[in-house]
TORGULUM-194017 format. One record per residue (C-alpha): x, y, z; residue in three letters; residue number from 1. Coordinates in steps of 0.001 Angstrom, whole numbers. Each point is the difference from the previous one (the first is absolute). Layout:
N
<site px="X" py="Y" pz="Z" residuo="ala" num="NUM"/>
...
***
This chain:
393
<site px="-113020" py="35424" pz="-28030" residuo="unk" num="1"/>
<site px="-528" py="-1802" pz="-3185" residuo="unk" num="2"/>
<site px="-2236" py="-2420" pz="1795" residuo="unk" num="3"/>
<site px="-1917" py="2923" pz="1508" residuo="unk" num="4"/>
<site px="-398" py="1666" pz="-3372" residuo="unk" num="5"/>
<site px="-1125" py="-3275" pz="-1486" residuo="unk" num="6"/>
<site px="-2479" py="-423" pz="2808" residuo="unk" num="7"/>
<site px="-1414" py="3491" pz="-440" residuo="unk" num="8"/>
<site px="-269" py="-458" pz="-3730" residuo="unk" num="9"/>
<site px="-1635" py="-3328" pz="552" residuo="unk" num="10"/>
<site px="-2454" py="1549" pz="2408" residuo="unk" num="11"/>
<site px="-857" py="2761" pz="-2414" residuo="unk" num="12"/>
<site px="-498" py="-2459" pz="-2753" residuo="unk" num="13"/>
<site px="-2066" py="-2052" pz="2272" residuo="unk" num="14"/>
<site px="-2288" py="2895" pz="744" residuo="unk" num="15"/>
<site px="-244" py="1002" pz="-3588" residuo="unk" num="16"/>
<site px="-581" py="-3383" pz="-1276" residuo="unk" num="17"/>
<site px="-1793" py="-1670" pz="2815" residuo="unk" num="18"/>
<site px="-2524" py="-1417" pz="-2417" residuo="unk" num="19"/>
<site px="2666" py="-1734" pz="-2090" residuo="unk" num="20"/>
<site px="993" py="-3228" pz="1771" residuo="unk" num="21"/>
<site px="1910" py="-1353" pz="-2914" residuo="unk" num="22"/>
<site px="2433" py="2856" pz="123" residuo="unk" num="23"/>
<site px="747" py="-602" pz="3698" residuo="unk" num="24"/>
<site px="1025" py="-3527" pz="-607" residuo="unk" num="25"/>
<site px="2551" py="1159" pz="-2422" residuo="unk" num="26"/>
<site px="1435" py="2390" pz="2555" residuo="unk" num="27"/>
<site px="33" py="-2776" pz="2582" residuo="unk" num="28"/>
<site px="2783" py="-1610" pz="-1992" residuo="unk" num="29"/>
<site px="2382" py="2614" pz="1476" residuo="unk" num="30"/>
<site px="2957" py="-1085" pz="-1983" residuo="unk" num="31"/>
<site px="1911" py="2980" pz="1366" residuo="unk" num="32"/>
<site px="845" py="-1716" pz="3218" residuo="unk" num="33"/>
<site px="1902" py="-2392" pz="-2144" residuo="unk" num="34"/>
<site px="2473" py="2835" pz="-109" residuo="unk" num="35"/>
<site px="839" py="-937" pz="3564" residuo="unk" num="36"/>
<site px="2382" py="-2579" pz="-1294" residuo="unk" num="37"/>
<site px="2314" py="2984" pz="-626" residuo="unk" num="38"/>
<site px="806" py="101" pz="3652" residuo="unk" num="39"/>
<site px="842" py="-3632" pz="-404" residuo="unk" num="40"/>
<site px="2563" py="1100" pz="-2501" residuo="unk" num="41"/>
<site px="1359" py="2387" pz="2560" residuo="unk" num="42"/>
<site px="191" py="-2877" pz="2406" residuo="unk" num="43"/>
<site px="2058" py="-1923" pz="-2499" residuo="unk" num="44"/>
<site px="2560" py="2758" pz="3" residuo="unk" num="45"/>
<site px="1282" py="-1121" pz="3354" residuo="unk" num="46"/>
<site px="286" py="-3440" pz="-1514" residuo="unk" num="47"/>
<site px="2545" py="1523" pz="-2345" residuo="unk" num="48"/>
<site px="1972" py="770" pz="3138" residuo="unk" num="49"/>
<site px="834" py="-3696" pz="55" residuo="unk" num="50"/>
<site px="3416" py="1042" pz="-1208" residuo="unk" num="51"/>
<site px="662" py="-422" pz="3627" residuo="unk" num="52"/>
<site px="338" py="-3561" pz="-1121" residuo="unk" num="53"/>
<site px="3003" py="1190" pz="-1971" residuo="unk" num="54"/>
<site px="1533" py="918" pz="3288" residuo="unk" num="55"/>
<site px="166" py="-3707" pz="574" residuo="unk" num="56"/>
<site px="2630" py="-1" pz="-2715" residuo="unk" num="57"/>
<site px="2610" py="1280" pz="2407" residuo="unk" num="58"/>
<site px="-544" py="-3272" pz="1790" residuo="unk" num="59"/>
<site px="1598" py="-1587" pz="-3012" residuo="unk" num="60"/>
<site px="2994" py="2265" pz="406" residuo="unk" num="61"/>
<site px="1284" py="-1802" pz="3022" residuo="unk" num="62"/>
<site px="-169" py="-3074" pz="-2180" residuo="unk" num="63"/>
<site px="2272" py="1812" pz="-2419" residuo="unk" num="64"/>
<site px="2218" py="732" pz="2953" residuo="unk" num="65"/>
<site px="652" py="-3689" pz="93" residuo="unk" num="66"/>
<site px="3484" py="918" pz="-1204" residuo="unk" num="67"/>
<site px="576" py="-126" pz="3680" residuo="unk" num="68"/>
<site px="85" py="-3683" pz="-703" residuo="unk" num="69"/>
<site px="2799" py="697" pz="-2438" residuo="unk" num="70"/>
<site px="1897" py="1495" pz="2870" residuo="unk" num="71"/>
<site px="94" py="-3491" pz="1345" residuo="unk" num="72"/>
<site px="2320" py="-776" pz="-2916" residuo="unk" num="73"/>
<site px="2883" py="1721" pz="1735" residuo="unk" num="74"/>
<site px="-289" py="-2803" pz="2497" residuo="unk" num="75"/>
<site px="1602" py="-2088" pz="-2713" residuo="unk" num="76"/>
<site px="2936" py="2383" pz="-26" residuo="unk" num="77"/>
<site px="1300" py="-1109" pz="3384" residuo="unk" num="78"/>
<site px="26" py="-3444" pz="-1504" residuo="unk" num="79"/>
<site px="2398" py="1343" pz="-2611" residuo="unk" num="80"/>
<site px="2006" py="1454" pz="2851" residuo="unk" num="81"/>
<site px="722" py="-3547" pz="1032" residuo="unk" num="82"/>
<site px="3533" py="646" pz="-1329" residuo="unk" num="83"/>
<site px="482" py="822" pz="3650" residuo="unk" num="84"/>
<site px="259" py="-3761" pz="260" residuo="unk" num="85"/>
<site px="3040" py="245" pz="-2264" residuo="unk" num="86"/>
<site px="1584" py="2125" pz="2669" residuo="unk" num="87"/>
<site px="81" py="-3140" pz="2054" residuo="unk" num="88"/>
<site px="2613" py="-1226" pz="-2482" residuo="unk" num="89"/>
<site px="2720" py="2013" pz="1712" residuo="unk" num="90"/>
<site px="-469" py="-2431" pz="2851" residuo="unk" num="91"/>
<site px="1782" py="-2431" pz="-2283" residuo="unk" num="92"/>
<site px="3031" py="2272" pz="-8" residuo="unk" num="93"/>
<site px="1088" py="-985" pz="3459" residuo="unk" num="94"/>
<site px="-2" py="-3544" pz="-1328" residuo="unk" num="95"/>
<site px="2780" py="1033" pz="-2380" residuo="unk" num="96"/>
<site px="1753" py="1643" pz="2874" residuo="unk" num="97"/>
<site px="202" py="-3400" pz="1658" residuo="unk" num="98"/>
<site px="3493" py="-465" pz="-1475" residuo="unk" num="99"/>
<site px="1006" py="2221" pz="2924" residuo="unk" num="100"/>
<site px="-572" py="-3120" pz="2071" residuo="unk" num="101"/>
<site px="2445" py="-1905" pz="-2143" residuo="unk" num="102"/>
<site px="2558" py="2742" pz="505" residuo="unk" num="103"/>
<site px="70" py="-1162" pz="3425" residuo="unk" num="104"/>
<site px="1845" py="-2428" pz="-2276" residuo="unk" num="105"/>
<site px="2159" py="2712" pz="892" residuo="unk" num="106"/>
<site px="-649" py="-2869" pz="3160" residuo="unk" num="107"/>
<site px="2539" py="-1824" pz="-2130" residuo="unk" num="108"/>
<site px="2131" py="2866" pz="1225" residuo="unk" num="109"/>
<site px="642" py="-2068" pz="2939" residuo="unk" num="110"/>
<site px="2748" py="135" pz="-2516" residuo="unk" num="111"/>
<site px="1990" py="52" pz="3112" residuo="unk" num="112"/>
<site px="539" py="-3076" pz="-2092" residuo="unk" num="113"/>
<site px="2500" py="2553" pz="-968" residuo="unk" num="114"/>
<site px="2086" py="-783" pz="3021" residuo="unk" num="115"/>
<site px="605" py="-3431" pz="-1376" residuo="unk" num="116"/>
<site px="2976" py="-683" pz="-2168" residuo="unk" num="117"/>
<site px="1471" py="3363" pz="-6" residuo="unk" num="118"/>
<site px="-3050" py="2104" pz="346" residuo="unk" num="119"/>
<site px="1172" py="1025" pz="-3448" residuo="unk" num="120"/>
<site px="-2224" py="-2078" pz="-2199" residuo="unk" num="121"/>
<site px="-3475" py="683" pz="1361" residuo="unk" num="122"/>
<site px="675" py="3497" pz="1209" residuo="unk" num="123"/>
<site px="-271" py="1640" pz="-3400" residuo="unk" num="124"/>
<site px="-3351" py="-1657" pz="-600" residuo="unk" num="125"/>
<site px="-1454" py="1392" pz="3204" residuo="unk" num="126"/>
<site px="1592" py="3429" pz="-176" residuo="unk" num="127"/>
<site px="-2498" py="2641" pz="-1214" residuo="unk" num="128"/>
<site px="1122" py="1996" pz="-2999" residuo="unk" num="129"/>
<site px="-644" py="3120" pz="2069" residuo="unk" num="130"/>
<site px="3148" py="-732" pz="2021" residuo="unk" num="131"/>
<site px="2759" py="1316" pz="-2203" residuo="unk" num="132"/>
<site px="2770" py="-1091" pz="2383" residuo="unk" num="133"/>
<site px="-143" py="-3106" pz="2169" residuo="unk" num="134"/>
<site px="2228" py="-2685" pz="1453" residuo="unk" num="135"/>
<site px="606" py="-2534" pz="2746" residuo="unk" num="136"/>
<site px="2763" py="-1628" pz="2008" residuo="unk" num="137"/>
<site px="794" py="-2607" pz="2632" residuo="unk" num="138"/>
<site px="2775" py="-914" pz="2393" residuo="unk" num="139"/>
<site px="399" py="-3122" pz="2105" residuo="unk" num="140"/>
<site px="2082" py="-2731" pz="1532" residuo="unk" num="141"/>
<site px="242" py="-3429" pz="-1663" residuo="unk" num="142"/>
<site px="1258" py="-3409" pz="1044" residuo="unk" num="143"/>
<site px="2329" py="1" pz="-3007" residuo="unk" num="144"/>
<site px="665" py="1381" pz="-3487" residuo="unk" num="145"/>
<site px="-2350" py="-2079" pz="-2176" residuo="unk" num="146"/>
<site px="-188" py="497" pz="-3756" residuo="unk" num="147"/>
<site px="-2010" py="-2078" pz="-2485" residuo="unk" num="148"/>
<site px="-478" py="-2793" pz="2572" residuo="unk" num="149"/>
<site px="3707" py="-321" pz="744" residuo="unk" num="150"/>
<site px="1935" py="1262" pz="3049" residuo="unk" num="151"/>
<site px="2744" py="2481" pz="-893" residuo="unk" num="152"/>
<site px="708" py="511" pz="3724" residuo="unk" num="153"/>
<site px="-1665" py="-2270" pz="2595" residuo="unk" num="154"/>
<site px="607" py="2453" pz="2863" residuo="unk" num="155"/>
<site px="-2142" py="3045" pz="1014" residuo="unk" num="156"/>
<site px="-22" py="3149" pz="-2105" residuo="unk" num="157"/>
<site px="-1683" py="3394" pz="-213" residuo="unk" num="158"/>
<site px="-1604" py="830" pz="-3343" residuo="unk" num="159"/>
<site px="-2015" py="2955" pz="-1251" residuo="unk" num="160"/>
<site px="-1523" py="1433" pz="-3164" residuo="unk" num="161"/>
<site px="-1258" py="3464" pz="-984" residuo="unk" num="162"/>
<site px="-1695" py="1020" pz="-3259" residuo="unk" num="163"/>
<site px="-1423" py="3218" pz="-1450" residuo="unk" num="164"/>
<site px="-2187" py="320" pz="-3107" residuo="unk" num="165"/>
<site px="-1680" py="2572" pz="-2193" residuo="unk" num="166"/>
<site px="-3191" py="-752" pz="-1945" residuo="unk" num="167"/>
<site px="217" py="733" pz="-3716" residuo="unk" num="168"/>
<site px="-3395" py="1521" pz="-781" residuo="unk" num="169"/>
<site px="-882" py="2364" pz="-2857" residuo="unk" num="170"/>
<site px="-3510" py="1116" pz="-1057" residuo="unk" num="171"/>
<site px="-1626" py="-2862" pz="1932" residuo="unk" num="172"/>
<site px="2344" py="-2513" pz="-1700" residuo="unk" num="173"/>
<site px="1889" py="-2209" pz="2440" residuo="unk" num="174"/>
<site px="3476" py="-1042" pz="-1157" residuo="unk" num="175"/>
<site px="880" py="-1819" pz="3199" residuo="unk" num="176"/>
<site px="2614" py="1099" pz="2498" residuo="unk" num="177"/>
<site px="3765" py="598" pz="30" residuo="unk" num="178"/>
<site px="2172" py="-258" pz="3084" residuo="unk" num="179"/>
<site px="3238" py="-854" pz="1763" residuo="unk" num="180"/>
<site px="735" py="-2295" pz="2935" residuo="unk" num="181"/>
<site px="2825" py="-1064" pz="2272" residuo="unk" num="182"/>
<site px="494" py="-3181" pz="2078" residuo="unk" num="183"/>
<site px="2688" py="-624" pz="2618" residuo="unk" num="184"/>
<site px="1372" py="-2869" pz="2088" residuo="unk" num="185"/>
<site px="1962" py="3" pz="3256" residuo="unk" num="186"/>
<site px="1361" py="-3244" pz="1474" residuo="unk" num="187"/>
<site px="-416" py="-259" pz="3771" residuo="unk" num="188"/>
<site px="2802" py="-2530" pz="354" residuo="unk" num="189"/>
<site px="3617" py="-198" pz="-1236" residuo="unk" num="190"/>
<site px="-611" py="-3062" pz="-2171" residuo="unk" num="191"/>
<site px="711" py="1837" pz="-3274" residuo="unk" num="192"/>
<site px="1901" py="2979" pz="1360" residuo="unk" num="193"/>
<site px="3376" py="-986" pz="-1432" residuo="unk" num="194"/>
<site px="-1396" py="-11" pz="-3530" residuo="unk" num="195"/>
<site px="-2952" py="2394" pz="-31" residuo="unk" num="196"/>
<site px="371" py="2117" pz="3096" residuo="unk" num="197"/>
<site px="-2895" py="216" pz="2438" residuo="unk" num="198"/>
<site px="-2070" py="3189" pz="290" residuo="unk" num="199"/>
<site px="-1861" py="983" pz="-3153" residuo="unk" num="200"/>
<site px="2082" py="-2412" pz="-2039" residuo="unk" num="201"/>
<site px="-2433" py="-45" pz="-2943" residuo="unk" num="202"/>
<site px="-1962" py="2743" pz="-1736" residuo="unk" num="203"/>
<site px="-2353" py="-778" pz="-2887" residuo="unk" num="204"/>
<site px="-1226" py="2963" pz="-2039" residuo="unk" num="205"/>
<site px="-2710" py="-210" pz="-2649" residuo="unk" num="206"/>
<site px="-1917" py="2141" pz="-2452" residuo="unk" num="207"/>
<site px="-3339" py="-1407" pz="-1057" residuo="unk" num="208"/>
<site px="-3214" py="551" pz="-1970" residuo="unk" num="209"/>
<site px="-3306" py="-1756" pz="512" residuo="unk" num="210"/>
<site px="-3660" py="19" pz="-1007" residuo="unk" num="211"/>
<site px="-3136" py="-2078" pz="505" residuo="unk" num="212"/>
<site px="-1915" py="-724" pz="-3205" residuo="unk" num="213"/>
<site px="-3618" py="-471" pz="1099" residuo="unk" num="214"/>
<site px="-2314" py="-2316" pz="-1914" residuo="unk" num="215"/>
<site px="-3232" py="1485" pz="1431" residuo="unk" num="216"/>
<site px="-1351" py="3374" pz="1161" residuo="unk" num="217"/>
<site px="-350" py="-1207" pz="3587" residuo="unk" num="218"/>
<site px="3752" py="-682" pz="175" residuo="unk" num="219"/>
<site px="-371" py="-3477" pz="1449" residuo="unk" num="220"/>
<site px="1861" py="-1879" pz="-2765" residuo="unk" num="221"/>
<site px="3218" py="1218" pz="-1552" residuo="unk" num="222"/>
<site px="3652" py="-661" pz="-826" residuo="unk" num="223"/>
<site px="2489" py="1739" pz="2260" residuo="unk" num="224"/>
<site px="3438" py="527" pz="-1580" residuo="unk" num="225"/>
<site px="3201" py="1440" pz="1414" residuo="unk" num="226"/>
<site px="3478" py="201" pz="-1491" residuo="unk" num="227"/>
<site px="3138" py="1121" pz="1818" residuo="unk" num="228"/>
<site px="3737" py="270" pz="-398" residuo="unk" num="229"/>
<site px="1817" py="-955" pz="3217" residuo="unk" num="230"/>
<site px="3556" py="881" pz="960" residuo="unk" num="231"/>
<site px="1431" py="-2110" pz="2839" residuo="unk" num="232"/>
<site px="2774" py="1800" pz="1861" residuo="unk" num="233"/>
<site px="2326" py="-1643" pz="2570" residuo="unk" num="234"/>
<site px="2123" py="2803" pz="1449" residuo="unk" num="235"/>
<site px="2362" py="-2329" pz="1936" residuo="unk" num="236"/>
<site px="90" py="-3035" pz="-2295" residuo="unk" num="237"/>
<site px="3398" py="-1516" pz="-792" residuo="unk" num="238"/>
<site px="392" py="-3120" pz="-2056" residuo="unk" num="239"/>
<site px="1605" py="-2994" pz="1724" residuo="unk" num="240"/>
<site px="2314" py="-519" pz="-2985" residuo="unk" num="241"/>
<site px="2923" py="2135" pz="-1096" residuo="unk" num="242"/>
<site px="359" py="1678" pz="-3352" residuo="unk" num="243"/>
<site px="3525" py="1259" pz="-800" residuo="unk" num="244"/>
<site px="1101" py="-528" pz="3576" residuo="unk" num="245"/>
<site px="-2753" py="2148" pz="1436" residuo="unk" num="246"/>
<site px="-3402" py="-640" pz="1487" residuo="unk" num="247"/>
<site px="-2575" py="747" pz="-2696" residuo="unk" num="248"/>
<site px="-2949" py="2112" pz="1074" residuo="unk" num="249"/>
<site px="-3318" py="-1018" pz="-1482" residuo="unk" num="250"/>
<site px="-2392" py="2696" pz="1078" residuo="unk" num="251"/>
<site px="-2963" py="-217" pz="-2341" residuo="unk" num="252"/>
<site px="-2288" py="-2055" pz="-2188" residuo="unk" num="253"/>
<site px="-3140" py="931" pz="-1953" residuo="unk" num="254"/>
<site px="-3387" py="-1567" pz="-772" residuo="unk" num="255"/>
<site px="-2876" py="904" pz="-2312" residuo="unk" num="256"/>
<site px="-3193" py="-1312" pz="1573" residuo="unk" num="257"/>
<site px="-3575" py="-391" pz="-1217" residuo="unk" num="258"/>
<site px="-2960" py="-796" pz="2271" residuo="unk" num="259"/>
<site px="-3493" py="-1071" pz="-1069" residuo="unk" num="260"/>
<site px="-3117" py="-657" pz="2080" residuo="unk" num="261"/>
<site px="-3546" py="-855" pz="-1088" residuo="unk" num="262"/>
<site px="-2022" py="2169" pz="2403" residuo="unk" num="263"/>
<site px="-3411" py="-1415" pz="1001" residuo="unk" num="264"/>
<site px="-2144" py="-499" pz="3142" residuo="unk" num="265"/>
<site px="877" py="-3704" pz="271" residuo="unk" num="266"/>
<site px="3463" py="-1511" pz="-558" residuo="unk" num="267"/>
<site px="2782" py="2194" pz="-1446" residuo="unk" num="268"/>
<site px="2591" py="-1779" pz="-2199" residuo="unk" num="269"/>
<site px="3335" py="1828" pz="-263" residuo="unk" num="270"/>
<site px="3273" py="-296" pz="-1900" residuo="unk" num="271"/>
<site px="3329" py="1755" pz="580" residuo="unk" num="272"/>
<site px="2680" py="-188" pz="-2688" residuo="unk" num="273"/>
<site px="3509" py="958" pz="1124" residuo="unk" num="274"/>
<site px="2726" py="493" pz="-2608" residuo="unk" num="275"/>
<site px="3499" py="439" pz="1450" residuo="unk" num="276"/>
<site px="1947" py="1578" pz="-2851" residuo="unk" num="277"/>
<site px="3079" py="1531" pz="1621" residuo="unk" num="278"/>
<site px="1977" py="-3099" pz="993" residuo="unk" num="279"/>
<site px="-1456" py="-3334" pz="-1076" residuo="unk" num="280"/>
<site px="-2718" py="950" pz="-2524" residuo="unk" num="281"/>
<site px="-2294" py="-2344" pz="1913" residuo="unk" num="282"/>
<site px="-3777" py="-296" pz="411" residuo="unk" num="283"/>
<site px="-2273" py="-958" pz="2870" residuo="unk" num="284"/>
<site px="-3797" py="-366" pz="210" residuo="unk" num="285"/>
<site px="-2054" py="168" pz="3182" residuo="unk" num="286"/>
<site px="-3665" py="-958" pz="-421" residuo="unk" num="287"/>
<site px="-2926" py="-929" pz="2201" residuo="unk" num="288"/>
<site px="-3354" py="1086" pz="1429" residuo="unk" num="289"/>
<site px="-1154" py="2128" pz="2926" residuo="unk" num="290"/>
<site px="-3219" py="1204" pz="1573" residuo="unk" num="291"/>
<site px="-613" py="2844" pz="2450" residuo="unk" num="292"/>
<site px="-2666" py="-375" pz="2699" residuo="unk" num="293"/>
<site px="-1244" py="3131" pz="1797" residuo="unk" num="294"/>
<site px="-734" py="-1389" pz="3462" residuo="unk" num="295"/>
<site px="-964" py="3507" pz="1167" residuo="unk" num="296"/>
<site px="359" py="3454" pz="-1511" residuo="unk" num="297"/>
<site px="3474" py="197" pz="1578" residuo="unk" num="298"/>
<site px="1201" py="-3607" pz="6" residuo="unk" num="299"/>
<site px="915" py="-1927" pz="-3173" residuo="unk" num="300"/>
<site px="1355" py="-3516" pz="-533" residuo="unk" num="301"/>
<site px="1667" py="-984" pz="-3286" residuo="unk" num="302"/>
<site px="1046" py="-3618" pz="-556" residuo="unk" num="303"/>
<site px="2087" py="-803" pz="-3082" residuo="unk" num="304"/>
<site px="1784" py="-2872" pz="-1716" residuo="unk" num="305"/>
<site px="2977" py="610" pz="-2311" residuo="unk" num="306"/>
<site px="2460" py="-2036" pz="-2073" residuo="unk" num="307"/>
<site px="3343" py="1112" pz="-1382" residuo="unk" num="308"/>
<site px="1385" py="-1128" pz="-3344" residuo="unk" num="309"/>
<site px="3582" py="939" pz="-937" residuo="unk" num="310"/>
<site px="2268" py="-647" pz="-2941" residuo="unk" num="311"/>
<site px="3356" py="-1622" pz="751" residuo="unk" num="312"/>
<site px="1857" py="3363" pz="-8" residuo="unk" num="313"/>
<site px="-2086" py="1559" pz="2771" residuo="unk" num="314"/>
<site px="1771" py="-1447" pz="3054" residuo="unk" num="315"/>
<site px="1389" py="2735" pz="2244" residuo="unk" num="316"/>
<site px="-2739" py="-173" pz="2649" residuo="unk" num="317"/>
<site px="-291" py="-3797" pz="-9" residuo="unk" num="318"/>
<site px="2231" py="-2607" pz="1664" residuo="unk" num="319"/>
<site px="2366" py="-998" pz="-2794" residuo="unk" num="320"/>
<site px="3282" py="-1870" pz="83" residuo="unk" num="321"/>
<site px="2104" py="3127" pz="-253" residuo="unk" num="322"/>
<site px="890" py="2917" pz="-2199" residuo="unk" num="323"/>
<site px="-512" py="-764" pz="-3661" residuo="unk" num="324"/>
<site px="-1635" py="-3393" pz="564" residuo="unk" num="325"/>
<site px="-3133" py="-531" pz="-2058" residuo="unk" num="326"/>
<site px="-3022" py="-2192" pz="559" residuo="unk" num="327"/>
<site px="-2946" py="-823" pz="-2192" residuo="unk" num="328"/>
<site px="-2858" py="2466" pz="64" residuo="unk" num="329"/>
<site px="-3518" py="-809" pz="1087" residuo="unk" num="330"/>
<site px="-2450" py="587" pz="2832" residuo="unk" num="331"/>
<site px="2385" py="913" pz="2798" residuo="unk" num="332"/>
<site px="-2184" py="773" pz="3054" residuo="unk" num="333"/>
<site px="-3566" py="219" pz="1307" residuo="unk" num="334"/>
<site px="-1367" py="2316" pz="2681" residuo="unk" num="335"/>
<site px="-3246" py="110" pz="2004" residuo="unk" num="336"/>
<site px="-432" py="3388" pz="1683" residuo="unk" num="337"/>
<site px="-2508" py="1875" pz="2174" residuo="unk" num="338"/>
<site px="25" py="3815" pz="366" residuo="unk" num="339"/>
<site px="-1979" py="1768" pz="2723" residuo="unk" num="340"/>
<site px="-476" py="3775" pz="-48" residuo="unk" num="341"/>
<site px="-1678" py="2246" pz="2542" residuo="unk" num="342"/>
<site px="-679" py="3649" pz="-891" residuo="unk" num="343"/>
<site px="228" py="2074" pz="3182" residuo="unk" num="344"/>
<site px="-750" py="3312" pz="-1706" residuo="unk" num="345"/>
<site px="-436" py="1099" pz="-3580" residuo="unk" num="346"/>
<site px="3781" py="353" pz="-334" residuo="unk" num="347"/>
<site px="1553" py="-2470" pz="2467" residuo="unk" num="348"/>
<site px="-329" py="-3717" pz="548" residuo="unk" num="349"/>
<site px="1660" py="-3231" pz="1148" residuo="unk" num="350"/>
<site px="890" py="-3159" pz="-1885" residuo="unk" num="351"/>
<site px="937" py="-3583" pz="861" residuo="unk" num="352"/>
<site px="926" py="-2641" pz="-2556" residuo="unk" num="353"/>
<site px="1167" py="-3592" pz="-23" residuo="unk" num="354"/>
<site px="917" py="-2523" pz="-2677" residuo="unk" num="355"/>
<site px="1070" py="-3592" pz="-423" residuo="unk" num="356"/>
<site px="2554" py="-414" pz="-2780" residuo="unk" num="357"/>
<site px="1370" py="-3162" pz="-1590" residuo="unk" num="358"/>
<site px="2655" py="-692" pz="-2645" residuo="unk" num="359"/>
<site px="-1547" py="-2196" pz="-2678" residuo="unk" num="360"/>
<site px="2840" py="-328" pz="-2497" residuo="unk" num="361"/>
<site px="2040" py="-3185" pz="632" residuo="unk" num="362"/>
<site px="3282" py="1519" pz="-1193" residuo="unk" num="363"/>
<site px="-383" py="2927" pz="2394" residuo="unk" num="364"/>
<site px="-818" py="-2314" pz="2912" residuo="unk" num="365"/>
<site px="3061" py="-2106" pz="-734" residuo="unk" num="366"/>
<site px="2203" py="3094" pz="-253" residuo="unk" num="367"/>
<site px="-1254" py="1178" pz="3399" residuo="unk" num="368"/>
<site px="859" py="-3334" pz="1613" residuo="unk" num="369"/>
<site px="3339" py="-794" pz="-1611" residuo="unk" num="370"/>
<site px="1731" py="3280" pz="-678" residuo="unk" num="371"/>
<site px="-908" py="2067" pz="3036" residuo="unk" num="372"/>
<site px="-695" py="-2869" pz="2340" residuo="unk" num="373"/>
<site px="-2688" py="118" pz="2606" residuo="unk" num="374"/>
<site px="376" py="3741" pz="358" residuo="unk" num="375"/>
<site px="-1873" py="584" pz="-3284" residuo="unk" num="376"/>
<site px="-1769" py="-3321" pz="-202" residuo="unk" num="377"/>
<site px="-2114" py="638" pz="3056" residuo="unk" num="378"/>
<site px="-1561" py="2998" pz="-1763" residuo="unk" num="379"/>
<site px="-1357" py="-1951" pz="-2966" residuo="unk" num="380"/>
<site px="-3357" py="79" pz="1814" residuo="unk" num="381"/>
<site px="-579" py="2781" pz="2497" residuo="unk" num="382"/>
<site px="-2504" py="2342" pz="1642" residuo="unk" num="383"/>
<site px="522" py="3751" pz="-413" residuo="unk" num="384"/>
<site px="-1864" py="2905" pz="1644" residuo="unk" num="385"/>
<site px="63" py="3753" pz="599" residuo="unk" num="386"/>
<site px="-1868" py="2876" pz="1626" residuo="unk" num="387"/>
<site px="53" py="3775" pz="-186" residuo="unk" num="388"/>
<site px="-1797" py="3236" pz="-825" residuo="unk" num="389"/>
<site px="-1542" py="1392" pz="-3185" residuo="unk" num="390"/>
<site px="-645" py="3528" pz="-1205" residuo="unk" num="391"/>
<site px="-2280" py="1318" pz="-2781" residuo="unk" num="392"/>
<site px="-165" py="3537" pz="-1342" residuo="unk" num="393"/>
***
């Protein structure tokens, strides 16, 4: 409209001033159209809408969300959880439990070694403390009555032994064991009947205490000790001499014995000290070595070598010149023995044993030859054996 009004005004002016060319030239300038740039300004307004560019800013936000990368940090945490590896340590524990294998040391329990020289010595070492009461016994037939490597009676006899014990335990402290035992002899021939009788002509009673002092926790090395007081009883014994016109009856004698053994898996040294204090106040030592071999779980062999030393007063079981005759003391006899034991069940078994014995002391050998003649002399060196049954409870 403005353009139209300008055009009309221009036309009117043109008609009015047609004869004035100079004036028209001025109008031709038409500066008004210059106003048209205003629309240009309007067009720039949309340019202001470039804030859309600001919407690009949100693109930066995901960059800010890079903390997601920080979430990767927790990955390090499992590394810290590696202590789980420490849990592997318990695997080492079974290693400590390996001693259980050694307890099979309790294999040393083939302490049926026990059955050797009166099952007495080793038995306590192998008996678990849990067994409050325990014991053992044996009964058999023997080629003769042999004692300390000397023959008391060279003809067959029956002999047996039975022992019962109680473990002395208090608050896990082991004070050893205390017990009683009885041994008997019966001659199977009449050789000594006129003096000693025949059936059950000797009873030996004892009360004893023993304990094994272990040097290590595995109980493979230790010192086994046993002490006992023994009362020898001869119910039919009459002395061959007369006292006051009558036959004197000598029915008893007494010993105080001490036994030591160095327990170990190899060779066991042992020492027995016998003190006879009732009649002669005499002493005797028996010492040697032994070793038990478990051939199978049931069968055990135990070879041993022993020597006997006596003082000159200990003579009643040796071949002396007669009552009251004394000889110098010294190493009297030596004995090489083999014991075989077979355990049929947990409580019953069989045994066989044999030994070669020799008299080493010259005075005793001479007394055997000259005083008793060939009857005693032929037993200076002899073989002795026996067999029977065993019981454990």
